[in-house]
C-alpha positions in Angstrom: -0.1 0.2 -0.1 2.6 2.3 0.7 4.7 1.6 -2.6 1.2 2.7 -4.5 0.7 6.1 -2.5 4.4 6.6 -3.5 3.4 5.8 -7.1 0.7 8.3 -6.8 2.6 11.2 -5.2 5.6 10.6 -7.5 2.9 10.9 -10.9 1.3 13.6 -9.2 5.0 15.6 -9.1 5.7 14.7 -12.6 2.6 15.8 -14.2 2.8 19.3 -12.3 6.1 20.2 -13.4 5.2 18.8 -17.1 2.7 21.7 -16.6 5.1 23.8 -15.2 7.4 23.4 -18.0 4.9 23.2 -21.0 6.3 19.9 -21.8 4.5 17.6 -23.9 2.9 14.5 -22.4 -0.2 13.6 -25.0 -2.1 10.5 -23.9 -1.1 7.0 -25.8 3.0 8.4 -26.2 5.1 5.3 -27.1 1.9 3.4 -26.9 3.5 0.6 -29.5 5.5 -0.7 -26.3 1.6 -1.3 -24.5 0.5 -3.8 -27.2 2.3 -6.8 -25.7 4.6 -9.7 -26.9 4.4 -13.2 -27.1 0.9 -15.1 -28.3 0.4 -16.9 -25.1 0.3 -13.5 -23.1 -1.9 -11.5 -26.0 -4.3 -14.8 -26.1 -5.0 -14.4 -22.3 -6.1 -11.0 -22.8 -2.2 -9.3 -21.7 -2.9 -10.6 -18.3 0.9 -11.5 -17.8 2.3 -9.8 -15.3 1.9 -12.1 -12.4 2.3 -15.4 -14.7 5.2 -14.2 -16.9 7.5 -16.9 -16.4 9.6 -17.1 -19.5 12.1 -14.6 -21.5 8.9 -12.4 -22.8 8.8 -11.8 -19.0 11.6 -9.2 -20.0 8.9 -7.2 -21.5 5.9 -7.8 -19.2 7.5 -8.0 -15.9 11.4 -8.8 -15.6 10.8 -10.2 -12.0 9.6 -13.1 -13.9 13.0 -13.8 -15.9 13.9 -15.8 -12.4 11.7 -18.6 -13.5 13.8 -19.5 -16.2 14.8 -22.9 -16.1 16.9 -23.5 -18.8 20.3 -21.4 -19.0 19.3 -19.9 -21.6 16.0 -18.9 -23.7 14.8 -16.8 -26.9 11.5 -16.1 -28.2 10.3 -14.0 -31.7 7.2 -12.9 -32.6 5.4 -11.5 -35.6 2.2 -9.7 -36.0 0.0 -7.4 -38.7 -2.1 -5.0 -37.7 -4.9 -2.9 -39.1 -5.2 -5.8 -42.1 -1.3 -5.9 -42.6 -0.5 -2.1 -42.8 1.7 -2.3 -39.8 3.8 -4.8 -38.8 5.0 -6.0 -35.2 8.0 -7.6 -34.4 9.9 -8.9 -31.3 12.7 -10.5 -30.4 14.3 -11.5 -27.0 17.0 -13.3 -25.0 17.5 -14.0 -21.6 20.1 -15.9 -19.4 20.8 -17.4 -15.9 23.9 -15.6 -14.1 23.4 -17.6 -11.1 20.9 -19.0 -9.1 19.2 -15.6 -8.0 20.2 -13.4 -11.3 18.8 -13.1 -14.7 19.3 -10.8 -17.8 17.6 -10.5 -20.6 17.4 -8.1 -23.8 14.4 -7.5 -25.9 13.8 -5.5 -29.0 10.6 -4.4 -30.5 9.9 -3.1 -33.5 6.6 -1.4 -34.8 6.4 0.2 -38.3 4.7 1.5 -41.3 6.9 0.7 -44.3 6.6 2.1 -47.9 4.4 5.2 -47.6 4.4 7.2 -50.6 6.7 10.2 -50.4 4.4 12.9 -53.0 6.0 16.1 -51.8 7.4 16.4 -55.5 4.4 14.5 -57.1 3.3 18.0 -58.9 6.2 19.6 -60.9 6.9 23.4 -61.0 4.8 23.4 -64.3 2.1 22.1 -62.7 2.2 18.5 -64.2 1.8 15.7 -62.1 4.5 13.2 -62.5 4.6 9.7 -60.8 8.0 8.9 -61.0 8.8 11.7 -58.5 6.9 9.6 -55.7 9.0 8.0 -53.7 8.9 6.1 -50.2 9.3 6.1 -46.5 9.0 4.6 -43.3 7.4 5.0 -40.0 8.7 3.2 -37.6 9.3 2.6 -33.5 12.1 0.9 -31.7 12.1 -0.4 -28.4 15.5 -1.7 -26.5 14.9 -3.2 -23.0 17.4 -4.4 -20.9 16.7 -6.2 -18.2 17.8 -7.5 -14.4 16.1 -9.6 -12.4 17.3 -10.6 -8.8 15.4 -13.1 -6.0 15.1 -11.2 -2.6 17.5 -12.4 0.2 14.5 -11.1 2.4 11.3 -12.3 1.6 10.7 -16.0 0.6 9.2 -16.2 -2.5 9.6 -12.4 -3.6 11.5 -11.8 -7.0 12.7 -8.3 -8.0 13.4 -6.6 -11.9 14.3 -3.5 -13.5 14.5 -2.3 -17.6 16.4 0.0 -18.8 14.3 0.9 -21.6 15.4 3.2 -24.6 13.0 4.4 -27.6 14.3 5.2 -31.2 11.3 6.9 -33.6 11.8 7.9 -37.1 9.6 9.4 -39.8 12.1 8.5 -42.9 14.0 11.7 -43.3 11.6 14.3 -41.6 11.8 13.5 -38.3 13.5 11.2 -35.2 13.5 10.8 -31.7 15.2 9.1 -28.8 14.2 8.3 -25.2 14.8 6.9 -22.6 13.1 5.3 -19.4 12.9 2.9 -16.8 10.7 -0.1 -15.7 10.7 -2.1 -12.4 8.1 -4.8 -11.4 8.2 -7.5 -8.6 6.6 -11.1 -8.5 5.5 -13.1 -5.2 4.4 -16.3 -5.0 2.0 -17.9 -1.9 1.3 -21.4 -2.6 -1.1 -21.8 -5.6 -1.2 -17.9 -5.7 0.7 -15.1 -8.0 1.3 -11.8 -7.4 2.6 -9.5 -9.8 2.8 -5.3 -9.9 4.6 -3.3 -12.2 5.6 0.2 -12.4 6.3 1.2 -16.4 7.7 4.5 -17.5 8.3 5.1 -13.6 10.5 8.0 -13.7 8.8 9.2 -16.9 10.3 8.3 -19.9 11.8 11.8 -22.3 11.5 11.6 -25.6 13.0 14.0 -27.5 12.0 14.8 -31.1 14.1 16.5 -33.8 12.4 17.4 -37.1 14.1 17.6 -40.3 11.9 20.6 -40.8 13.8 22.0 -44.2 12.2 19.3 -45.5 8.9 20.4 -45.6 9.0 23.7 -45.0 8.0 24.9 -48.9 5.0 22.1 -48.8 4.0 23.0 -45.4 4.2 26.7 -46.1 2.0 25.9 -49.6 -0.5 24.4 -47.6 -0.6 26.2 -44.4 0.6 23.4 -42.3 2.5 24.2 -39.2 6.4 23.7 -39.6 7.4 21.2 -36.7 10.1 22.1 -34.3 11.9 20.5 -31.9 10.5 19.6 -28.9 10.2 17.3 -26.0 7.5 14.8 -25.2 7.2 12.5 -21.5 5.9 9.4 -21.4 3.9 9.5 -17.7 3.5 6.2 -15.5 1.3 3.4 -15.4 0.9 0.9 -12.9 -0.4 -3.0 -13.7 -1.1 -5.1 -10.9 -2.5 -8.6 -11.4 -2.9 -11.7 -9.3 -3.3 -15.5 -10.5 -4.2 -18.9 -9.2 -2.8 -22.0 -10.5 -5.7 -24.9 -10.7 -4.4 -28.4 -11.1 -7.4 -31.1 -11.6 -5.3 -34.2 -12.1 -1.6 -35.0 -13.0 -2.0 -34.4 -17.1 -4.5 -31.4 -16.5 -4.9 -28.2 -15.0 -4.9 -24.3 -15.5 -4.6 -20.8 -14.7 -6.7 -17.8 -14.1 -5.5 -14.2 -13.8 -7.1 -10.8 -13.6 -5.7 -7.6 -12.9 -6.5 -3.7 -13.4 -3.9 -1.1 -15.3 -3.6 2.3 -13.9 -2.9 5.1 -16.7 -1.9 8.6 -15.1 -1.9 10.8 -18.6 -5.9 12.2 -18.2 -9.1 10.6 -18.8 -9.2 7.6 -21.3 -12.1 6.1 -22.3 -12.0 3.2 -19.7 -14.4 2.2 -17.1 -13.3 4.0 -14.8 -11.5 7.5 -15.5 -10.8 10.3 -13.8 -9.2 13.7 -14.8 -5.8 12.5 -13.2 -5.9 9.1 -14.0 -8.0 6.3 -15.6 -8.1 2.2 -15.0 -8.6 -0.9 -17.1 -9.8 -4.2 -16.2 -8.1 -7.4 -17.8 -8.9 -11.3 -17.4 -7.5 -14.6 -19.1 -7.3 -18.1 -18.4 -4.9 -21.0 -19.8 -6.1 -24.9 -19.7 -2.7 -27.2 -20.5 -2.5 -30.7 -20.7 0.4 -32.3 -19.6 1.7 -29.0 -20.3 2.1 -29.9 -23.9 -1.1 -28.6 -25.6 -2.6 -25.4 -24.3 -6.0 -23.4 -25.1 -6.2 -19.6 -23.7 -8.8 -17.2 -23.5 -8.9 -13.3 -22.6 -10.5 -10.2 -22.3 -9.2 -6.9 -22.0 -9.7 -3.1 -23.3 -13.2 -2.2 -21.7 -14.5 1.0 -23.5 -17.3 2.4 -22.5 -19.2 4.3 -25.8 -22.0 5.9 -26.7 -24.7 5.2 -29.4 -26.5 7.8 -31.6 -29.3 8.1 -29.3 -26.9 9.2 -26.7 -27.3 5.9 -24.6 -24.0 4.0 -23.3 -22.8 0.4 -23.9 -19.4 -1.2 -23.0 -17.0 -3.1 -25.2 -14.6 -5.2 -25.1 -11.7 -6.8 -26.7 -11.4 -10.5 -26.7 -9.0 -12.8 -27.7 -8.2 -16.6 -28.1 -5.1 -18.8 -28.6 -3.8 -21.9 -28.3 0.1 -23.5 -28.3 2.3 -26.5 -28.5 5.4 -27.7 -26.9 7.7 -29.8 -29.2 10.8 -30.8 -27.0 12.1 -27.9 -26.6 10.3 -25.1 -28.3 6.9 -23.4 -27.6 4.8 -22.6 -30.5 1.6 -20.2 -29.8 -0.9 -18.5 -31.8 -2.9 -15.9 -31.2 -6.6 -13.9 -32.6 -7.0 -10.7 -30.6 -9.8 -8.3 -31.1 -12.3 -11.5 -31.8 -16.0 -11.5 -31.3 -16.0 -7.4 -32.2 -19.3 -5.7 -33.7 -17.5 -2.8 -35.2 -15.4 -2.6 -38.3 -11.7 -3.2 -36.2 -10.3 -6.2 -38.0 -8.6 -9.3 -36.5 -5.1 -9.6 -35.6 -3.4 -13.0 -36.3 0.0 -13.1 -33.6 2.1 -16.0 -34.2 5.5 -16.4 -31.9 7.8 -19.5 -31.0 10.2 -19.7 -27.9 13.0 -21.6 -27.4 15.2 -23.1 -24.2 18.4 -24.2 -24.8 21.8 -24.9 -23.0 24.5 -22.6 -23.6 28.1 -24.0 -25.2 29.7 -23.6 -22.3 27.3 -25.3 -19.7 26.9 -28.1 -22.4 30.9 -28.1 -22.7 31.3 -28.4 -19.0 28.5 -31.5 -19.1 30.6 -33.1 -21.9 34.0 -33.0 -20.1 32.4 -34.5 -16.9 31.2 -37.0 -18.8 34.4 -38.2 -20.5 35.8 -38.1 -16.9 33.4 -40.2 -15.8 34.1 -43.0 -19.1 37.9 -42.8 -18.5 37.8 -43.2 -14.8 35.4 -46.4 -15.4 37.8 -47.5 -18.2 41.0 -47.2 -16.0 38.7 -49.5 -13.5 
């Protein structure tokens, strides 16, 4: 409770400084980092803060990296949004340092490629020349360096943090660099798991640089505002989740998750919202058979929408998915935006995750095995 109050007070101080200094803190800043990674998590409605126990924990909750069993783990994911217009890719690796420490690295890219550049479409003489149409990409990158450590004071408590670097580009017109920090914790008590994450806990500063000369002439002729260099803030958000493991038999079990996400960038279209913060709910479930076949479902992103007759209704974003384990590899699929009544397109997400022995560990095992054989031969 004290930690939560400290978080709220820190958010208030940051927002007051933002208003005092005139720094921009728009809603949905760096929102591409809140879409989520891993088909397993997305199929469960994004409820993964408490149950993340693999390499993707570097994104969801860095404390979960301590659950990795093998010395080395890696994952890849690809998703397409808006009918394939935007591509979202993720790659992550994690390695155990010792029994109580783990490091990880995550790379996220969301981009729209091959955007037509029509600045020179109309020649000075007024003619249209399609040969002058080029292309550019609008891309956002996130680099996360993670570290997790087991608590020596409280049994079952794990903590972790991310150093986050953001890079965003809009062709040759603009680019930005940003830096921030995430912190997280997980606590296990029997079959119960608790997870808490503070994202952009100190606010993430994004410094934008614009190549105004590249658009000065066109923007002046069309009456558009000429962009200038600026600083954009991504304000903190808090995610708290609880999970419960259920075992019906030796081969059949499940996990149930539920949580709340609190944003501090003002009023959003969520079930609970104020001028200071907004809160959204999410829940998910995973069934497994021999931890080899997985069936998942989840719900989140509750929105309160208005009809034309000014009555209100609640809409949410359900998701489904399944997964398979083949040896040390996990192949997962998720269908998001499922069962929506509006025109939002489905998003198909695929990811693969593998567990490996590193070369040094394998070399040690081979050496020990050879020594044992030599001893047996001598005897």
